[in-house]
N, C-alpha and C positions, 0 to 999 in steps of 0.2 A: 667840224662837229655841228655848227649851226646849219650848214648846208645839208648835212645828212638829216637833221631834224626837220628841216623845211621840206625835203623830198618825201620823208616818211609821212609827215602831216598831209601833204598834197595827195599822196597815194591813198591814205585813209579816207580823205574827203571824197575822192572819186569812187572808192569802193562803197561808201555809204550812200552816195547819190544813185549808184546803179542798183543797190539793194532796195532803195526807197521807191524806185519806179514801179508803177502799177503794171502787173503782167499783161494788161491789155495793150500797152504801148508796143508797137511793132508794125511789121509789114504783113498784109493779109491778101489772100487770093479770094476774089469774089466768086459768086456762083456762076457768073458769065465768063470767068477767066481773066478779068482785068485785075490790076493790083491797086490796093488802097493802103494808105499809111494812117495809123492812129498814133497821135502824139499829144503830149500835154499842151494846153493852151489856156487862155484867160477864162474860158467857159468851163474848164475842167479838162476835157479831152476832145479833140477835133479829128474828123475824118477827112483826108484829102486824097483824091484820086491821083494815082501815079502813072497809070497807063490808060489807053482807050481814048474815046472821043472827049472825055471830060477831064483828061490829065491836067493837073494843076488846080482844079477846082475843089474848094472845100464844100463837102456835101453833108456835113453833119457835126453835131456837138452833143456831148452828154456828160453827166456827172454821176459820181458814185464811187464805190470801192469794193474790194473783196469779191470781184467777179460779178457784181450786180449794179447795173447802171440804168438811168433813165435819161431820155433826151429826144432829139429830133434828127431825122435823116431826110435829105431831099433827094428824090429820084431825079437824076440829072436831065433825062430826056423830057419828061413831062413837067418838071419843076414842082411836083406835088410834094408837100411836106408831110411826113409821117411821124407822129409822136408815139413813143413806146418805150420798150425795155431792151436792154442788151445784156446778155448773160455770157460769161466766159467760163468754159469748161475745158481745161487742158489747153490744147492748141486749136480750139474751135470757138468761134463767136456765133451765138444764136441771137438774131434780132427779130423782134416782132413789133410792128407799128401800124397805126391806123390814121387815116385822114377822114375828117368829118365823122369819126366814130362809126363809120359804115364800111369803108373800104380798108381792108387790112392785108398786110403782106408779111411774110416770114422770109428771112434770109439766113444762110449759113455760110460763114467764111472760115477758111483754114489758114493757119499761120505759115508763112514762108520762111 
């Protein structure tokens, strides 16, 4: 009986942790066809490249909830940091960031 209670409690805990995860967490296809992962980290959420020349590199971090986030993303090739916003709409992430408040870029990623 105690074993059944322990198993039930463990399954409930796992279910709640999955439900508590922000929908932005997951694997995403970038505009250039590479793959990036967004996971929880100490800064809130972090972006790590999974494929391409920058595979394994953390390229950004951001904070927020309910589909609206702010943070920084680093363009891996030029190493320029862009500060801006990230918005989640369904299975699409829209990012817009600027460096030196002059050069701005927009990105759209889709969930894999």
